[in-house]
C-alpha positions as CSV (number, residue, x, y, z in Angstrom):
1,M,-115.4,54.5,-236.3
2,I,-115.8,55.1,-232.8
3,D,-115.0,52.5,-230.3
4,P,-118.6,50.9,-228.8
5,K,-118.8,51.5,-225.2
6,P,-117.3,48.6,-222.7
7,G,-119.4,45.6,-222.4
8,V,-121.3,46.1,-226.0
9,I,-120.2,43.3,-229.1
10,D,-119.0,45.0,-231.8
11,P,-120.2,43.3,-234.8
12,E,-117.2,44.0,-237.0
13,K,-114.9,42.6,-234.0
14,E,-114.1,39.0,-234.8
15,T,-113.1,37.0,-232.0
16,G,-110.1,35.2,-231.9
17,M,-108.6,32.0,-230.7
18,A,-106.6,33.6,-227.9
19,L,-107.2,35.7,-224.4
20,D,-108.3,38.9,-225.7
21,L,-107.3,41.2,-222.9
22,T,-109.2,44.2,-224.9
23,D,-112.6,42.2,-225.0
24,T,-114.4,44.2,-222.4
25,T,-118.1,42.5,-223.2
26,T,-119.7,41.5,-220.3
27,G,-120.1,37.8,-220.6
28,Y,-116.6,37.7,-222.2
29,L,-115.5,38.7,-218.8
30,L,-117.8,36.7,-216.8
31,G,-116.3,33.6,-218.5
32,R,-113.0,34.5,-217.9
33,L,-113.8,35.1,-214.2
34,F,-115.9,31.8,-213.9
35,Y,-112.6,30.3,-215.0
36,V,-110.0,31.9,-212.3
37,L,-112.7,31.1,-209.7
38,E,-113.2,27.1,-211.0
39,R,-109.3,27.1,-210.7
40,T,-108.5,28.6,-207.5
41,E,-111.6,25.8,-205.9
42,E,-109.4,23.3,-207.7
43,R,-105.9,24.5,-205.9
44,A,-108.0,24.5,-202.6
45,I,-109.6,21.3,-203.0
46,K,-107.9,18.7,-204.4
47,G,-109.6,16.0,-206.2
48,V,-112.9,18.1,-205.8
49,R,-116.0,15.7,-206.5
50,L,-118.8,18.3,-208.0
51,S,-116.9,21.4,-208.9
52,I,-118.3,25.1,-209.2
53,R,-118.5,24.6,-213.0
54,D,-121.1,20.8,-212.2
55,R,-122.8,23.1,-210.1
56,Y,-123.1,26.9,-211.3
57,Y,-121.9,26.8,-215.2
58,S,-125.2,27.3,-216.6
59,I,-126.7,30.0,-213.8
60,A,-123.5,31.8,-214.3
61,S,-123.5,31.8,-218.1
62,T,-127.6,32.8,-218.1
63,T,-128.3,34.6,-214.6
64,P,-125.0,36.0,-213.5
65,S,-126.6,38.0,-210.8
66,A,-128.1,35.3,-209.1
67,I,-124.8,33.1,-208.5
68,Y,-121.7,35.5,-208.7
69,P,-122.2,37.4,-205.2
70,H,-122.1,33.5,-203.7
71,L,-119.2,32.3,-205.6
72,M,-117.2,35.2,-204.9
73,K,-117.7,34.6,-201.0
74,L,-116.5,30.8,-201.8
75,N,-113.2,32.3,-203.5
76,N,-112.7,34.0,-200.2
77,Y,-112.7,31.0,-198.5
78,H,-110.8,28.5,-201.3
79,T,-107.8,31.5,-201.6
80,A,-107.7,31.3,-198.0
81,M,-107.0,27.2,-198.1
82,I,-104.0,27.7,-200.4
83,E,-100.5,28.1,-198.9
84,R,-99.4,31.3,-200.0
85,D,-97.8,30.8,-203.2
86,G,-97.8,32.8,-206.7
87,W,-101.0,31.1,-207.1
88,T,-102.5,33.5,-204.6
89,V,-100.6,36.5,-206.0
90,T,-102.1,35.9,-209.6
91,V,-105.8,34.9,-208.9
92,H,-106.1,38.5,-206.7
93,T,-104.7,40.3,-209.7
94,L,-106.8,38.4,-212.5
95,I,-109.9,38.9,-210.5
96,D,-108.8,42.6,-210.2
97,Q,-108.0,43.1,-213.6
98,I,-111.1,41.5,-214.4
99,V,-114.0,43.0,-212.1
100,S,-112.7,46.6,-212.7
101,G,-114.2,46.0,-216.4
102,L,-117.4,44.8,-215.0
103,Q,-120.2,47.8,-214.1
104,D,-122.2,44.9,-212.0
105,F,-123.3,41.2,-212.3
106,P,-126.5,41.1,-214.7
107,A,-129.7,40.0,-214.1
108,H,-129.6,38.4,-217.6
109,L,-127.1,37.3,-220.5
110,N,-128.6,37.4,-223.6
111,L,-127.9,34.8,-226.2
112,E,-124.6,36.5,-227.6
113,D,-123.3,37.0,-224.2
114,Q,-123.6,33.4,-223.4
115,G,-121.6,32.6,-226.4
116,R,-119.0,35.6,-225.5
117,F,-119.3,33.7,-221.7
118,A,-118.3,30.5,-223.1
119,V,-115.7,31.8,-225.2
120,G,-114.0,34.1,-221.9
121,Y,-113.9,30.7,-220.1
122,Y,-112.1,28.5,-222.8
123,H,-109.7,31.6,-223.3
124,Q,-108.9,32.4,-219.5
125,R,-108.8,28.4,-219.2
126,E,-106.2,27.9,-222.3
127,A,-104.1,31.2,-221.0
128,L,-103.8,29.9,-217.4
129,N,-102.8,26.2,-218.5
130,E,-100.0,27.8,-220.8
131,S,-98.7,29.7,-218.0
132,N,-98.7,26.6,-215.7
């Protein structure tokens, strides 16, 4: 069987229970990216009252092009607030890896990709929580 194009969901591929670095579907990658951005904000602003998750999860998982440019700008601000430590290196590496699999921030995610977004978000969260 020929591998599907990057970003195209293979209906024969099961979603696992752990971070899948081979999953290049747009929704999955955007979910992973969203968690990395949220984690950076948490490190930059201790005790943040309204996190990016509280404010932007819904729009990020449905209409990414409407919010990701703003979130990427916020991330630059947040990383500048963090002491130069292992996290700053990790976050830049993760963002580079995730964004390299994206062609753009799409205007809309269909329901399947919205589900993949949620899975990617939680897989990335679990992976980072295990490593720290």
